[in-house]
C-alpha positions in Angstrom: 0.0 0.0 -0.1 2.9 2.4 0.7 4.2 1.9 -2.9 1.0 3.1 -4.4 1.4 6.8 -3.3 2.4 9.5 -5.7 4.8 11.3 -3.3 7.2 10.5 -0.7 7.0 11.6 2.8 9.2 14.7 3.5 12.6 14.4 4.9 13.1 15.7 8.5 14.7 19.0 8.5 18.4 18.9 9.4 19.7 20.5 12.7 21.3 23.3 10.7 18.2 24.3 8.8 16.3 24.3 12.1 18.9 26.5 13.9 18.9 28.8 10.8 15.3 29.2 11.1 15.4 30.0 14.9 18.1 32.4 14.2 16.3 34.2 11.6 13.0 34.3 13.6 14.8 35.7 16.7 16.7 38.2 14.6 13.6 39.6 13.1 11.7 39.7 16.4 14.9 41.5 17.9 14.9 43.9 15.0 11.2 44.6 15.4 11.5 45.2 19.1 14.3 47.6 18.3 12.3 49.6 15.8 9.5 49.8 18.1 11.6 50.9 21.1 13.5 53.3 19.1 10.6 54.6 17.0 10.5 58.1 18.5 14.2 58.6 17.9 14.0 57.0 14.3 11.1 59.3 13.4 13.0 62.4 14.6 16.1 61.4 12.5 14.0 60.6 9.4 13.7 64.3 8.3 17.6 64.7 8.7 18.1 61.9 6.1 16.5 63.8 3.4 17.8 65.1 1.1 20.7 62.6 0.9 24.3 63.8 0.4 27.5 64.6 2.1 29.6 63.0 4.8 27.4 64.0 7.6 24.4 62.2 5.9 26.4 59.0 5.3 27.5 59.0 9.0 24.0 59.5 10.2 22.8 56.6 8.0 25.5 54.2 9.2 24.6 55.2 13.0 21.0 54.5 12.4 21.7 51.1 10.6 24.4 49.9 13.1 22.0 50.8 16.0 19.4 48.5 14.5 21.9 45.8 14.1 22.4 45.3 17.8 18.9 44.1 18.5 19.0 42.0 15.5 22.2 40.3 16.6 20.9 39.8 20.2 17.6 38.3 18.7 19.5 35.9 16.6 21.8 34.9 19.5 18.7 34.1 21.7 17.2 32.3 18.8 20.4 30.0 18.5 20.4 29.6 22.3 16.7 28.6 22.1 17.4 26.0 19.2 20.2 24.5 21.4 18.0 24.2 24.3 15.3 22.3 22.4 17.8 19.9 21.0 
């Protein structure tokens, strides 16, 4: 009876793929939390970013981008530790 099926059962996901999913989900949650937490600051910086140009603009853009990288990295690290905890 098993030979009559048109498809095979899906293979279980590997440990690496599962950890990658947890890292990605944790990083996105961390990024979202950072954007929500820093939303007043980000909205006040927004007008300073337009019109683009100059060294000051690039420095401000890098500061905003790198400040959002920290919550993303923390969320990814928490996702990794949760994946290790579950395995």
